[in-house]
C-alpha positions as CSV (number, residue, x, y, z in Angstrom):
1,X,146.5,-155.0,73.9
2,X,144.9,-157.8,71.8
3,X,142.3,-156.8,69.3
4,X,140.2,-159.1,67.1
5,X,141.5,-158.0,63.7
6,X,145.1,-158.0,64.9
7,X,145.2,-161.6,66.2
8,X,143.4,-162.9,63.1
9,X,146.1,-161.1,61.0
10,X,148.7,-162.9,63.0
11,X,147.3,-166.3,62.3
12,X,145.4,-166.6,65.7
13,X,148.6,-166.2,67.7
14,X,150.1,-163.1,69.3
15,X,153.1,-162.7,71.6
16,X,152.6,-160.4,74.5
17,X,155.2,-158.3,76.4
18,X,154.8,-155.7,79.1
19,X,157.1,-153.7,81.4
20,X,156.4,-153.4,85.1
21,X,158.4,-150.7,86.8
22,X,158.3,-150.1,90.6
23,X,158.4,-146.6,91.9
24,X,162.1,-145.9,92.8
25,X,163.5,-144.6,96.1
26,X,166.9,-143.6,97.1
27,X,167.7,-147.3,97.2
28,X,166.5,-147.9,93.6
29,X,163.7,-150.1,92.3
30,X,163.0,-153.3,90.4
31,X,162.1,-153.3,86.7
32,X,160.2,-156.3,85.5
33,X,159.4,-157.5,81.9
34,X,156.5,-159.9,81.6
35,X,156.3,-162.0,78.5
36,X,153.4,-164.3,77.3
37,X,151.2,-165.1,74.4
38,X,147.6,-165.4,73.3
39,X,146.0,-168.0,71.1
40,X,142.6,-167.7,69.5
41,X,140.1,-169.8,67.6
42,X,137.5,-168.9,65.0
43,X,134.3,-170.8,64.6
44,X,131.3,-169.9,62.4
45,X,127.6,-170.7,63.3
46,X,124.8,-171.1,60.7
47,X,123.6,-167.5,61.3
48,X,127.0,-166.0,60.4
49,X,126.2,-166.1,56.7
50,X,123.1,-165.4,54.6
51,X,122.1,-166.5,51.2
52,X,119.1,-165.1,49.3
53,X,117.8,-165.0,45.8
54,X,117.7,-161.6,44.1
55,X,114.7,-160.7,41.9
56,X,114.9,-162.8,38.8
57,X,114.5,-161.9,35.1
58,X,111.9,-164.0,33.3
59,X,111.3,-164.2,29.6
60,X,109.2,-166.4,27.3
61,X,110.9,-169.2,25.4
62,X,109.2,-169.4,22.0
63,X,105.5,-169.1,21.3
64,X,102.7,-170.5,23.4
65,X,102.3,-174.2,22.7
66,X,99.0,-176.1,22.3
67,X,98.5,-179.7,23.5
68,X,95.5,-181.9,23.3
69,X,95.9,-184.8,25.8
70,X,94.6,-188.1,24.6
71,X,92.6,-190.8,26.4
72,X,90.0,-190.4,29.1
73,X,90.8,-188.4,32.2
74,X,88.6,-187.3,35.0
75,X,88.3,-183.5,35.4
76,X,89.1,-183.0,31.8
77,X,86.6,-182.9,28.9
78,X,87.5,-184.8,25.7
79,X,89.1,-182.5,23.2
80,X,90.5,-180.1,25.8
81,X,93.3,-178.0,24.5
82,X,96.0,-177.1,27.0
83,X,98.0,-173.9,26.5
84,X,101.7,-174.1,27.6
85,X,104.3,-171.4,27.8
86,X,107.9,-172.3,28.4
87,X,109.9,-169.6,30.3
88,X,113.6,-168.8,30.9
89,X,114.7,-167.6,34.3
90,X,117.9,-165.6,34.9
91,X,118.6,-166.2,38.6
92,X,121.1,-164.6,40.9
93,X,122.0,-165.8,44.4
94,X,123.6,-163.3,46.9
95,X,125.8,-164.7,49.6
96,X,127.1,-162.6,52.5
97,X,129.4,-163.6,55.4
98,X,128.6,-161.3,58.3
99,X,132.1,-161.2,59.7
100,X,134.5,-158.5,58.2
101,X,137.8,-159.5,59.8
102,X,139.1,-162.1,57.2
103,X,138.9,-162.8,53.4
104,X,136.8,-165.8,52.2
105,X,137.1,-168.4,49.5
106,X,134.0,-169.6,47.7
107,X,133.7,-172.8,45.7
108,X,130.9,-174.4,43.7
109,X,131.0,-178.2,43.4
110,X,134.6,-177.9,44.5
111,X,135.6,-175.3,41.8
112,X,137.0,-172.1,43.3
113,X,135.4,-168.8,42.4
114,X,138.8,-166.9,42.1
115,X,139.2,-163.2,41.8
116,X,136.6,-160.5,42.0
117,X,134.6,-161.7,39.0
118,X,134.5,-164.3,36.3
119,X,132.8,-167.4,35.1
120,X,133.2,-171.1,35.7
121,X,132.0,-174.1,33.8
122,X,130.8,-177.2,35.8
123,X,129.7,-180.6,34.6
124,X,126.1,-181.2,35.9
125,X,123.1,-183.4,35.3
126,X,120.5,-180.9,34.2
127,X,116.8,-181.2,33.5
128,X,114.6,-179.4,31.0
129,X,110.9,-179.3,31.9
130,X,108.4,-180.3,29.1
131,X,104.7,-180.8,28.9
132,X,103.9,-184.4,29.6
133,X,100.3,-185.6,29.6
134,X,101.3,-188.8,31.4
135,X,102.2,-186.9,34.5
136,X,99.7,-185.8,37.2
137,X,100.9,-182.2,37.0
138,X,101.4,-182.4,33.2
139,X,105.1,-181.5,33.6
140,X,107.8,-184.0,32.8
141,X,111.5,-183.4,32.0
142,X,114.3,-184.5,29.8
143,X,117.6,-185.1,31.5
144,X,121.2,-184.8,30.2
145,X,124.7,-184.1,31.4
146,X,126.4,-180.9,30.2
147,X,128.8,-178.1,31.2
148,X,126.8,-175.3,32.8
149,X,128.1,-171.7,32.9
150,X,128.0,-169.8,36.2
151,X,129.1,-166.1,36.5
152,X,130.0,-164.4,39.7
153,X,131.0,-161.0,41.1
154,X,132.2,-159.8,44.5
155,X,130.7,-156.5,45.6
156,X,130.4,-154.3,48.7
157,X,127.2,-154.8,50.7
158,X,125.0,-151.7,50.3
159,X,124.9,-149.8,53.6
160,X,127.6,-152.0,55.2
161,X,130.9,-151.3,53.3
162,X,132.9,-153.3,55.7
163,X,131.2,-156.5,54.4
164,X,131.4,-158.0,51.0
165,X,129.0,-160.2,49.1
166,X,129.3,-162.6,46.2
167,X,126.6,-162.7,43.5
168,X,126.3,-166.0,41.6
169,X,124.2,-166.2,38.4
170,X,123.1,-168.8,35.9
171,X,122.6,-169.1,32.1
172,X,118.9,-170.1,31.6
173,X,119.9,-172.1,28.5
174,X,121.5,-174.6,30.9
175,X,118.2,-175.7,32.4
176,X,117.6,-176.8,36.0
177,X,120.2,-178.2,38.4
178,X,121.6,-177.9,42.0
179,X,125.0,-176.4,43.0
180,X,126.9,-177.2,46.2
181,X,128.4,-174.0,47.7
182,X,131.2,-174.1,50.2
183,X,132.7,-171.1,52.0
184,X,136.1,-171.0,53.9
185,X,137.7,-168.2,55.8
186,X,141.4,-167.6,54.9
187,X,144.1,-167.1,57.5
188,X,147.8,-166.2,57.0
189,X,150.0,-169.1,56.1
190,X,147.4,-170.9,54.1
191,X,145.2,-172.1,57.0
192,X,141.4,-172.1,56.4
193,X,138.4,-172.1,58.6
194,X,135.1,-173.7,57.5
195,X,132.3,-171.2,57.3
196,X,129.3,-172.8,55.6
197,X,128.2,-175.4,53.1
198,X,124.8,-175.4,51.4
199,X,122.9,-176.3,48.2
200,X,121.6,-173.7,45.7
201,X,118.6,-174.8,43.5
202,X,119.0,-173.3,40.0
203,X,115.7,-173.1,38.1
204,X,116.7,-171.9,34.6
205,X,113.5,-173.0,32.8
206,X,109.9,-173.7,33.7
207,X,106.6,-174.8,32.1
208,X,103.6,-172.5,32.8
209,X,99.9,-172.7,32.0
210,X,99.0,-169.1,31.2
211,X,95.2,-169.7,31.1
212,X,95.0,-171.1,34.6
213,X,94.3,-174.7,33.4
214,X,96.5,-176.4,35.9
215,X,94.9,-174.6,38.9
216,X,91.4,-175.5,37.7
217,X,92.4,-179.2,37.1
218,X,94.0,-179.6,40.6
219,X,91.0,-178.0,42.3
220,X,88.7,-180.4,40.5
221,X,90.8,-183.4,41.5
222,X,90.8,-182.2,45.1
223,X,87.0,-182.0,45.1
224,X,86.6,-185.4,43.4
225,X,88.9,-187.2,45.8
226,X,87.3,-185.7,48.8
227,X,88.2,-187.8,51.8
228,X,89.5,-190.8,49.9
229,X,92.6,-192.0,51.7
230,X,94.5,-195.2,51.2
231,X,95.0,-196.7,54.6
232,X,94.6,-200.0,56.4
233,X,93.6,-199.6,60.0
234,X,93.4,-202.6,62.3
235,X,90.2,-201.5,64.1
236,X,89.0,-205.1,64.6
237,X,90.5,-207.2,67.5
238,X,92.8,-209.9,66.3
239,X,90.7,-212.7,67.7
240,X,87.8,-211.6,65.6
241,X,89.8,-211.2,62.4
242,X,89.0,-213.8,59.7
243,X,90.3,-214.1,56.1
244,X,86.9,-212.9,54.8
245,X,87.3,-209.6,56.8
246,X,90.8,-209.2,55.6
247,X,89.8,-209.7,52.0
248,X,87.0,-207.1,52.4
249,X,89.5,-204.6,53.7
250,X,91.8,-205.3,50.8
251,X,89.1,-204.9,48.2
252,X,88.1,-201.5,49.8
253,X,91.7,-200.4,49.4
254,X,91.7,-201.6,45.8
255,X,88.7,-199.4,45.1
256,X,90.5,-196.4,46.6
257,X,93.6,-197.1,44.6
258,X,91.5,-197.3,41.4
259,X,90.2,-193.8,42.1
260,X,93.7,-192.4,42.5
261,X,94.9,-194.2,39.4
262,X,92.0,-192.8,37.3
263,X,93.5,-189.3,38.0
264,X,97.0,-190.3,36.9
265,X,98.3,-189.7,40.5
266,X,100.1,-193.2,40.5
267,X,101.4,-195.2,37.6
268,X,100.7,-199.0,37.2
269,X,104.0,-200.1,38.9
270,X,103.3,-197.9,42.0
271,X,99.8,-199.2,42.3
272,X,101.0,-202.8,42.2
273,X,103.7,-202.1,44.8
274,X,101.1,-200.6,47.1
275,X,98.7,-203.5,46.7
276,X,101.5,-205.9,47.5
277,X,102.4,-204.0,50.7
278,X,98.7,-203.9,51.8
279,X,98.3,-207.6,51.1
280,X,101.4,-208.4,53.2
281,X,100.2,-206.3,56.1
282,X,96.8,-208.1,56.0
283,X,98.6,-211.4,55.7
284,X,96.9,-212.2,52.4
285,X,98.4,-214.1,49.5
286,X,97.6,-212.4,46.2
287,X,97.1,-214.6,43.1
288,X,99.0,-213.8,39.9
């Protein structure tokens, strides 16, 4: 009899043998032995594993900062003081393969998570969010490359002891980065079966506005923009189009772009790139 766990334990191959005896009479009877084999394959679908973020631990990083953005900006009164709180996030990701008949190998960015628990260090490009008044959402970031520390632990799944999970955690001091997780099933003799591959977004630090400033600012911008959309729609038949009409359309787009620029949504280079694209679409030649 072939069973699922048994054939996996035999590297997806099992020899079969059975005896077939005929009822005997006074003249005797035949005795047959049937031999054969069974091969199997294992394939995993996306739903065969789950990954989820466990409740995170959040703590304040330092004292509340005060910033006074300079220059003129719509939806912000001159002299406005913005309160900013930087926070640290201890995050843990739980990964479960919902198939109990083989062991699994986990790796992050190609580095194996060996044993039942431990830590690995991986070189990553990381970002640290900072208040930045030049950005529309007032949040910028500094970027650097460093060795990040990841801890992990293999544990039984509560309520399903036949399954195991691996819990992967970060050090908030390492900032924000992505990890590439790969999972392989292990067969006897060193063979492996691909199970899953996915990215985990690690957010170790954030910038928050504890007095609700950002929500109020965005709501004000949304009201001010109203139905302003940057678009060029050829509603006029080609035979009626003249350079004067095209230039009128272009100037209307310029006005809309100026509104967007006044809110800091686009920087100067982006505005110029959009203008060039619009002029090309309208078959106009900009000067300068």
